[in-house]
LOKE-426141 format. One record per residue (C-alpha): residue in one letter; x, y, z; residue number from 0. Coordinates in steps of 0.2 Angstrom, whole numbers. Layout:
N
 resn    xx    yy    zz resi
    A     X     Y     Z  NUM
...
% end
This chain:
514
 resn    xx    yy    zz resi
    M   519   851   682    0
    T   539   847   678    1
    S   539   839   659    2
    A   555   830   658    3
    T   570   834   652    4
    V   590   828   646    5
    K   596   812   655    6
    G   616   815   662    7
    H   627   829   662    8
    V   624   840   645    9
    Q   637   852   641   10
    R   642   853   622   11
    V   623   856   614   12
    V   626   853   596   13
    I   610   862   588   14
    I   603   855   568   15
    G   596   871   560   16
    A   601   888   560   17
    G   580   896   559   18
    L   571   904   570   19
    A   566   890   580   20
    G   587   882   584   21
    L   590   903   584   22
    S   577   903   600   23
    A   588   887   609   24
    A   605   892   603   25
    V   602   912   613   26
    R   591   903   629   27
    L   607   889   631   28
    A   621   900   628   29
    A   612   910   641   30
    A   612   895   653   31
    G   630   891   651   32
    R   633   879   637   33
    D   643   875   627   34
    V   632   876   608   35
    T   635   873   592   36
    V   623   878   577   37
    L   627   866   562   38
    E   617   876   545   39
    Q   616   867   531   40
    A   613   884   523   41
    D   625   898   518   42
    V   617   909   532   43
    P   604   908   546   44
    G   585   909   541   45
    G   581   896   539   46
    K   563   894   526   47
    A   563   914   531   48
    G   578   917   518   49
    L   583   927   507   50
    I   586   933   487   51
    E   594   950   481   52
    R   593   953   466   53
    G   593   968   452   54
    G   594   979   468   55
    F   575   971   476   56
    R   577   963   491   57
    F   566   949   495   58
    D   561   936   510   59
    T   557   922   507   60
    G   548   916   521   61
    P   532   920   534   62
    T   527   935   532   63
    V   518   941   544   64
    L   529   944   563   65
    T   514   943   580   66
    M   520   943   598   67
    P   536   952   597   68
    D   532   952   617   69
    L   544   936   611   70
    I   559   942   604   71
    E   562   954   620   72
    E   561   942   630   73
    T   575   934   620   74
    F   588   945   619   75
    Q   581   949   635   76
    S   588   930   641   77
    V   605   938   638   78
    G   604   955   648   79
    E   603   963   632   80
    D   589   977   626   81
    M   582   973   606   82
    S   580   989   603   83
    G   599   994   600   84
    H   598   978   587   85
    L   581   975   578   86
    V   569   989   576   87
    L   550   985   572   88
    N   539   992   566   89
    E   520   991   566   90
    V   513   990   553   91
    V   497  1000   551   92
    P   482   991   545   93
    A   490   976   549   94
    Y   479   968   533   95
    R   468   976   520   96
    A   452   963   513   97
    H   445   964   494   98
    Y   430   952   492   99
    P   422   947   479  100
    D   406   962   478  101
    G   423   974   476  102
    S   421   980   497  103
    T   435   979   507  104
    L   438   982   525  105
    Q   455   989   533  106
    A   457   976   549  107
    Y   465   985   564  108
    A   473   980   580  109
    D   464   993   589  110
    R   448   992   595  111
    E   439  1007   593  112
    T   447  1009   576  113
    M   444   989   571  114
    A   425   991   580  115
    Q   423  1010   568  116
    E   428  1004   551  117
    I   417   989   553  118
    S   402   997   557  119
    R   407  1009   541  120
    V   408   997   528  121
    C   392   981   538  122
    G   381   992   550  123
    A   380   992   570  124
    R   378   978   574  125
    E   391   970   569  126
    A   402   979   575  127
    D   397   978   592  128
    G   399   958   588  129
    Y   415   963   584  130
    L   418   970   600  131
    R   413   953   608  132
    L   423   942   598  133
    A   439   952   603  134
    D   433   950   619  135
    Y   430   929   617  136
    L   447   930   608  137
    R   456   937   621  138
    R   448   923   636  139
    L   453   910   624  140
    Y   470   916   622  141
    L   473   919   639  142
    A   465   897   645  143
    E   476   892   630  144
    Y   495   899   632  145
    E   503   893   647  146
    Q   497   878   649  147
    F   493   870   630  148
    I   508   882   620  149
    N   516   890   632  150
    R   524   871   642  151
    N   532   859   637  152
    T   520   842   637  153
    D   525   823   638  154
    G   508   816   632  155
    P   488   819   633  156
    F   491   813   651  157
    D   501   829   654  158
    S   489   842   652  159
    H   480   851   665  160
    L   466   846   669  161
    P   455   865   676  162
    S   464   872   659  163
    L   455   857   649  164
    A   436   862   654  165
    K   442   883   656  166
    L   443   876   636  167
    A   431   864   635  168
    A   415   879   643  169
    L   424   891   629  170
    G   418   879   616  171
    A   438   877   613  172
    F   434   860   604  173
    G   418   863   597  174
    G   420   871   576  175
    M   429   891   573  176
    E   417   898   562  177
    A   401   889   570  178
    R   409   901   587  179
    I   414   918   576  180
    R   394   916   569  181
    R   388   919   586  182
    Y   399   936   587  183
    L   396   941   567  184
    H   386   939   551  185
    D   392   946   538  186
    P   401   933   528  187
    R   417   949   526  188
    T   418   946   544  189
    I   419   931   545  190
    R   432   927   533  191
    L   442   940   541  192
    F   442   931   556  193
    S   441   913   553  194
    F   453   914   537  195
    Q   470   912   546  196
    A   466   893   552  197
    L   473   890   535  198
    Y   490   894   543  199
    A   485   879   555  200
    G   483   868   539  201
    V   462   864   543  202
    A   448   874   531  203
    P   442   887   541  204
    H   423   876   541  205
    R   432   863   548  206
    A   446   867   560  207
    R   439   868   580  208
    A   439   883   589  209
    L   455   885   599  210
    Y   462   889   583  211
    A   454   906   585  212
    I   468   915   596  213
    I   479   915   578  214
    S   464   928   573  215
    Y   467   935   590  216
    M   486   936   587  217
    D   484   943   567  218
    T   470   955   569  219
    V   468   962   592  220
    A   488   958   596  221
    G   498   967   580  222
    V   506   967   564  223
    Y   526   968   563  224
    F   540   971   547  225
    P   558   973   553  226
    Q   568   984   547  227
    G   577   976   535  228
    G   565   961   529  229
    M   558   946   537  230
    H   579   941   536  231
    R   585   953   548  232
    L   574   944   562  233
    P   584   928   559  234
    S   601   938   557  235
    A   597   949   575  236
    L   597   934   581  237
    A   611   925   575  238
    E   622   940   578  239
    L   615   939   599  240
    A   618   921   601  241
    E   637   922   593  242
    R   639   939   606  243
    H   636   929   616  244
    G   649   911   611  245
    V   638   900   601  246
    T   648   894   587  247
    F   640   891   570  248
    R   646   885   556  249
    Y   637   885   539  250
    A   636   876   520  251
    E   639   860   534  252
    R   623   846   532  253
    V   623   832   542  254
    E   627   815   538  255
    R   616   805   554  256
    I   616   808   573  257
    E   628   794   580  258
    T   618   786   594  259
    G   624   769   605  260
    F   617   754   609  261
    T   602   764   620  262
    G   599   775   608  263
    R   610   790   615  264
    A   615   803   604  265
    R   635   803   604  266
    A   636   813   592  267
    V   630   821   574  268
    V   643   817   561  269
    T   644   831   543  270
    A   641   826   524  271
    E   660   829   525  272
    G   663   819   538  273
    D   667   829   552  274
    R   660   819   569  275
    L   655   834   582  276
    P   654   825   599  277
    A   637   827   610  278
    D   631   827   627  279
    A   613   834   618  280
    V   606   834   600  281
    V   595   850   593  282
    V   585   844   580  283
    T   576   857   568  284
    A   575   848   553  285
    D   556   840   549  286
    P   552   826   560  287
    A   548   820   542  288
    L   563   821   536  289
    A   576   818   550  290
    Y   569   803   555  291
    P   574   794   542  292
    Q   587   807   533  293
    M   596   806   552  294
    L   591   791   562  295
    G   589   778   548  296
    R   572   774   553  297
    T   554   781   553  298
    P   542   777   567  299
    R   524   771   559  300
    R   515   790   569  301
    I   528   798   558  302
    R   523   788   544  303
    T   504   795   545  304
    L   506   813   549  305
    R   495   823   537  306
    F   502   840   532  307
    S   498   855   528  308
    P   489   861   510  309
    S   508   871   501  310
    C   506   885   491  311
    F   511   896   473  312
    L   524   910   480  313
    M   529   922   469  314
    L   543   936   473  315
    A   542   950   458  316
    G   547   967   460  317
    A   536   985   447  318
    P   534   997   440  319
    R   524  1008   459  320
    G   511  1014   447  321
    D   495  1021   451  322
    H   488  1013   466  323
    E   489  1014   485  324
    R   495   996   491  325
    A   494   989   505  326
    H   505   978   515  327
    H   495   964   519  328
    A   483   963   507  329
    I   471   950   502  330
    H   460   945   491  331
    F   446   932   495  332
    G   434   921   481  333
    R   420   920   477  334
    S   420   899   485  335
    W   423   900   501  336
    R   417   884   507  337
    R   422   873   489  338
    G   436   884   487  339
    F   446   875   503  340
    D   437   857   501  341
    E   445   858   483  342
    L   461   862   492  343
    T   463   851   508  344
    R   452   838   505  345
    G   449   833   486  346
    G   471   840   479  347
    R   466   851   467  348
    L   469   869   467  349
    M   460   882   469  350
    S   446   885   452  351
    D   441   900   462  352
    P   457   905   472  353
    S   457   914   487  354
    F   475   920   490  355
    L   489   936   498  356
    V   498   949   490  357
    S   512   959   503  358
    T   522   973   495  359
    P   532   977   508  360
    T   541   993   503  361
    V   525  1001   509  362
    T   532   999   525  363
    D   553  1000   518  364
    P   553  1006   505  365
    G   571  1003   503  366
    L   569   984   501  367
    A   566   988   482  368
    P   576  1002   470  369
    S   568  1018   469  370
    G   551  1020   461  371
    C   545  1001   464  372
    H   539   987   474  373
    S   544   970   482  374
    H   530   959   481  375
    Y   521   941   488  376
    V   512   935   479  377
    L   508   915   488  378
    F   494   909   482  379
    P   487   891   491  380
    T   489   875   484  381
    P   486   855   488  382
    N   503   848   495  383
    L   512   834   485  384
    A   504   819   497  385
    D   487   826   495  386
    G   485   835   478  387
    R   485   829   459  388
    V   495   841   452  389
    D   512   836   441  390
    W   522   857   444  391
    A   535   849   432  392
    R   519   853   417  393
    Q   510   868   428  394
    R   524   877   432  395
    G   523   889   419  396
    P   502   887   415  397
    Y   499   891   434  398
    L   509   906   432  399
    D   502   915   421  400
    L   489   909   429  401
    V   492   919   444  402
    R   498   933   433  403
    H   483   936   425  404
    T   473   933   442  405
    L   482   947   447  406
    D   479   959   434  407
    V   461   956   435  408
    H   461   963   454  409
    G   472   977   450  410
    Y   490   971   449  411
    R   491   977   433  412
    E   512   985   432  413
    L   514   967   444  414
    A   503   955   428  415
    D   512   968   413  416
    H   528   974   421  417
    P   538   959   431  418
    Q   556   959   437  419
    A   569   949   447  420
    V   553   935   447  421
    D   559   920   457  422
    V   544   906   458  423
    T   543   892   470  424
    T   532   876   469  425
    P   527   863   480  426
    A   540   853   470  427
    D   552   866   475  428
    W   548   868   493  429
    L   550   849   492  430
    R   567   851   486  431
    R   571   861   500  432
    G   566   847   513  433
    C   548   852   518  434
    P   541   834   518  435
    A   524   836   505  436
    G   533   849   498  437
    S   522   862   510  438
    P   532   876   519  439
    F   517   872   533  440
    S   524   854   541  441
    A   509   843   546  442
    A   491   849   549  443
    H   487   854   566  444
    T   471   838   566  445
    L   466   837   583  446
    R   475   824   583  447
    Q   491   833   578  448
    T   489   847   592  449
    G   496   849   608  450
    P   501   835   615  451
    F   497   825   601  452
    R   511   833   591  453
    T   526   825   587  454
    P   534   823   604  455
    N   551   836   607  456
    L   559   825   615  457
    L   566   811   610  458
    G   574   795   619  459
    E   587   803   632  460
    N   596   817   622  461
    I   588   820   606  462
    V   575   836   606  463
    F   564   841   594  464
    A   562   861   589  465
    G   552   868   574  466
    A   535   869   566  467
    G   533   849   566  468
    T   534   848   584  469
    H   526   857   599  470
    P   520   871   598  471
    G   517   873   578  472
    V   518   884   567  473
    G   523   902   565  474
    I   536   913   567  475
    P   528   915   587  476
    M   528   897   591  477
    A   544   895   582  478
    L   552   908   595  479
    I   545   896   609  480
    S   549   877   603  481
    G   567   884   605  482
    R   565   892   622  483
    L   554   877   626  484
    A   569   863   617  485
    A   581   872   627  486
    E   571   870   642  487
    R   571   849   639  488
    I   590   852   643  489
    T   591   863   657  490
    G   575   862   667  491
    P   564   878   667  492
    L   571   896   663  493
    R   570   910   672  494
    Q   561   923   662  495
    T   570   938   662  496
    A   556   948   655  497
    P   535   948   654  498
    R   526   930   651  499
    P   517   937   632  500
    S   503   930   640  501
    V   493   947   636  502
    P   506   951   619  503
    A   510   970   620  504
    G   506   974   604  505
    H   514   991   604  506
    L   530   985   614  507
    A   543   984   601  508
    T   536   999   587  509
    G   546  1010   576  510
    G   534  1015   562  511
    A   526  1001   553  512
    Q   527   983   552  513
% end
């Protein structure tokens, strides 16, 4: 099936935003011979994948979990380069360490046999056998979804590939995610480990559709990675790649509006300083909920009625290493699993018994902190500002105290008592940074906001969206795919110079740890 493309000859392309989606689009368009200019309001590339350097610590401000490294390799190969000379990706082993209320822990490994042995040790041989069958199911589900529903442009629900839809239905993809996982697993601990990823898509695990279980596949079966030098090294490497191939970057440039003609066709991009950049096509990576009113001067009904994912309270802090052996990614599950997520997603309240994430990237890359210290990324899920009832102007301090107390209770005493170079982000801060509803995770992946029902990435004759708010959605792999799909709306299908990651290689770009 051939998807619609931008009308008319396109040589000059202006990309608004140097996040991962914009960078992916820039590289692909440069490879196709287009003249590309990227406008970025920050001083550096990365978008949400930003960087704070303070007191000898380097903190990533955005995503911490990198999967499907094949997509990065493919981006480099699209312009004839080898990623290994510019970006080192280390596999994180174990990918996660899960902590449960009963005091038990479960390590998550990408290697199936190692994971089965770990589950057998903690939960018994029957549960390990169920995991192996679940891993097979997740792989089949991933293969059924990837090419037709993730890795190509779609022009609406009637553009769906019917045989693939039938295959997904036969796999139970439109049924409940947790119910499907319970067909294979019976221990509450493994069920949580393989279903919490639904929250990445903005949906409580017990309310998500099984089709979102492919996120679990990417995380716990296909492998998790970390760039040497921190997550911000990824957008930096992609920006350097784009520049080597002729892309022009203009940083600290805020876009005022997209100039359109009578038919709605974009003619230029106008900056806040009054510069006018003529364009044959424009790629917009700002969230559609902001781009429409701020850059296009209108807000369609489908944008006004979007539902957004939950947000988060993020604390970045350094601390002495202490006596405990830390994991790169540690997930701490609360006791009240369903109630906690319902408080968050339906009640608009803070979780009374929170589940939370602590990433300690210095486990993998000690150079991100001074000698004898760890850097920590502490994330507590919260309601977004549209659904929530939290006054963050008042609650910022008290909730930070609660976070530090919770960390102390869970064994992070040095982080609770002696935090260094602390930086805190609340949903109100996310809103100020350009995240609609104060959520860095964009529109929730409800069934009516997924795939062909998500905000379309082609608007009118020559405006193209990329990023989390459009197809295929949230996460680093989706951002990279989104950028390529945006480029293909301009160029038509691009020649693939690397194997398509229909089954993630998992160990393609290893160098030591995530």
